[in-house]
C-alpha positions in Angstrom: 39.4 65.3 -22.1 36.1 66.1 -21.9 35.1 69.6 -21.9 33.6 71.1 -18.8 30.5 73.6 -19.4 29.1 76.2 -17.1 27.9 75.0 -13.8 30.6 72.5 -14.0 28.8 69.5 -15.3 30.7 66.0 -13.9 30.4 62.4 -16.0 28.3 59.6 -14.9 25.4 59.1 -12.2 25.9 60.6 -8.6 29.4 62.3 -9.3 31.1 58.7 -10.1 31.4 56.9 -13.4 28.9 54.2 -14.2 30.1 50.5 -13.5 31.2 48.3 -16.5 28.9 46.0 -17.9 28.4 42.7 -16.5 30.7 40.0 -18.4 29.2 36.7 -19.3 29.0 34.0 -16.7 32.0 31.6 -16.8 31.9 28.1 -17.9 31.1 26.4 -14.7 27.5 27.9 -14.8 27.7 30.5 -12.1 27.1 34.1 -12.5 29.6 37.0 -11.4 28.3 39.4 -8.7 26.9 42.7 -10.1 28.4 45.6 -8.2 26.6 48.7 -8.0 28.2 52.6 -7.4 27.3 54.5 -4.6 23.9 56.6 -4.9 22.7 54.1 -8.1 19.4 52.6 -7.9 19.3 48.9 -7.5 16.6 46.7 -9.0 13.8 45.2 -6.9 14.6 42.1 -5.0 13.8 39.1 -7.1 14.8 40.7 -10.6 17.0 38.5 -12.8 20.0 40.5 -14.2 21.0 40.3 -17.7 24.2 38.8 -17.1 22.9 34.9 -17.0 20.2 35.3 -19.7 20.8 34.8 -23.4 23.8 32.7 -22.7 23.9 29.5 -25.1 26.1 26.6 -24.6 26.2 26.8 -20.6 24.6 24.1 -18.4 20.9 24.5 -18.2 20.3 26.5 -20.7 22.3 29.7 -19.6 20.3 29.6 -15.9 22.7 29.9 -12.8 22.9 26.8 -10.8 23.1 27.1 -6.7 26.2 25.6 -5.5 24.3 23.8 -2.8 21.7 22.3 -4.9 22.1 18.4 -5.2 21.9 17.0 -8.8 19.3 14.4 -9.7 19.4 11.2 -7.8 21.3 8.1 -9.6 18.7 5.2 -11.1 20.8 2.7 -9.3 20.4 4.2 -5.6 18.0 2.5 -3.1 14.7 3.6 -2.8 13.1 5.5 0.4 10.6 3.8 2.5 7.7 5.9 3.4 5.7 4.4 6.7 2.1 5.5 7.5 0.2 4.7 10.8 -3.7 3.7 10.4 -5.9 3.1 13.1 -8.9 0.8 12.8 -11.7 2.5 15.3 -14.9 0.9 13.6 -15.9 -2.4 12.1 -19.1 -2.3 10.2 -21.5 -5.3 11.5 -23.3 -5.5 8.4 -20.3 -5.8 5.9 -18.9 -8.2 8.7 -21.8 -10.4 8.2 -22.3 -10.6 4.8 -18.5 -11.4 4.3 -18.8 -14.1 7.3 -21.8 -15.4 5.5 -20.0 -15.9 2.3 -17.0 -17.4 3.9 -18.8 -19.9 5.7 -20.9 -20.9 2.9 -17.8 -21.8 1.1 -16.0 -23.9 3.9 -19.7 -25.8 4.2 -19.4 -26.5 0.4 -16.0 -27.5 0.7 -17.0 -29.9 3.6 -19.8 -31.8 1.6 -17.3 -32.0 -1.4 -14.8 -33.6 0.7 -17.0 -35.8 2.8 -18.3 -37.1 -0.6 -14.9 -37.7 -2.1 -13.6 -39.4 0.9 -16.4 -41.9 1.4 -16.2 -42.9 -2.4 -12.3 -43.3 -2.1 -12.9 -45.5 0.9 -15.5 -47.5 -0.8 -13.9 -48.2 -4.0 -10.6 -49.3 -2.1 -13.0 -51.7 -0.2 -12.4 -50.5 3.3 -16.1 -50.9 4.1 -16.4 -54.4 3.0 -13.3 -55.4 5.2 -14.9 -53.7 8.0 -18.2 -55.3 7.8 -16.8 -59.0 7.1 -14.5 -58.4 10.3 -17.5 -57.3 12.5 -19.4 -60.3 11.3 -16.4 -62.7 12.1 -16.0 -60.9 15.4 -19.5 -61.2 16.3 -19.9 -64.9 14.8 -23.4 -64.3 13.3 -23.8 -64.7 9.4 -27.3 -64.6 9.2 -29.6 -62.0 7.4 -30.3 -60.4 10.8 -26.7 -59.7 11.7 -24.8 -56.5 12.1 -24.4 -54.4 8.9 -22.0 -51.6 9.2 -23.6 -50.1 5.8 -26.7 -49.4 7.5 -24.9 -46.4 9.4 -22.2 -45.3 7.2 -23.9 -45.6 4.2 -23.5 -42.6 1.4 -27.1 -41.3 2.1 -26.6 -41.0 5.8 -23.0 -39.8 5.9 -24.1 -37.0 3.0 -27.0 -35.9 5.4 -24.8 -35.8 8.4 -22.3 -33.5 6.4 -24.9 -31.2 5.1 -26.2 -31.0 8.9 -22.8 -30.0 10.0 -22.4 -27.6 7.1 -25.4 -25.6 8.0 -24.6 -25.4 11.5 -21.3 -24.3 10.5 -22.7 -21.4 8.4 -24.9 -20.2 11.1 -22.5 -20.0 13.9 -19.8 -18.3 11.8 -22.0 -15.6 10.8 -23.6 -15.0 14.1 -20.2 -15.2 15.9 -18.6 -12.8 13.5 -21.2 -10.2 13.6 -21.3 -10.6 17.4 -17.3 -10.1 17.3 -18.0 -6.9 15.3 -20.3 -5.1 18.1 -17.7 -6.1 20.7 -14.9 -4.9 18.5 -16.7 -1.4 18.0 -17.4 -1.3 21.8 -13.8 -2.1 23.0 -12.4 0.4 20.3 -14.4 3.2 21.7 -12.4 2.8 25.1 -8.9 1.6 23.7 -8.8 3.6 20.2 -8.7 0.5 18.1 -5.9 -1.6 16.4 -3.2 0.4 14.9 -1.3 -0.9 11.8 1.8 0.5 10.4 2.0 0.2 6.4 5.3 0.6 4.6 5.6 1.7 1.0 8.9 1.8 -0.9 9.5 4.4 -3.7 
C-alpha cells in the first residue's frame, strides 16, 4: 500500500492510474489500438506510436498494413488499356509538299524501272517480232517501206514516253497534295479537324 502524505497525493495522472504500455502487434501485421485515460494528453495527429516500431519478423519490416489495401497485382493478369483522343487541327503545307514530292519522285522512278524491265522482257520473249510479222501478213506488204512496229514502240520511244509520264506525275501529286493541305486547314477551322483515338496497353 502506498503511503499517503500531506495534501492527499494520488497516484497516476489526473487522478487515475496510467494505462498499461502497448503490447506488440500480433502476427497478422495489424497494430492494436492505443487507449488513453481521461485527462491524459494525446499525441498530435499523424504521430506514429511505439507499438508498431522496432518489431522484426513481422510483415513489411514491422509496419502496419491497412486492411483495405490491395496486394501487388499478379504478373499473369491482363494489362489495362489506356485510350487517348487526339485531334488533327492543322497540316503544315510546307511539310506536306516535301513529303508528297519525295513520294511522287519515288513513284516516278518505280514507273520508269518497271517500264524498262517490262519492255526488255517482252523483247526477249519475241513478242515484238511476232507482232511485226503478223502486221506484215495482214497488210500484205513485204517491201522495205512497209509498216514497222518498232518505229513506234522502240526502247528509246518507250523510255521517253515513260519519263514524261513520271515527270507529270511528280508535278501533279506535289501540287495536289499541297492544295489538299490548304483545303484541310480551312475545313478544320470550321469543323475542328479529324479526331483520332489511340489505345495503349500496359
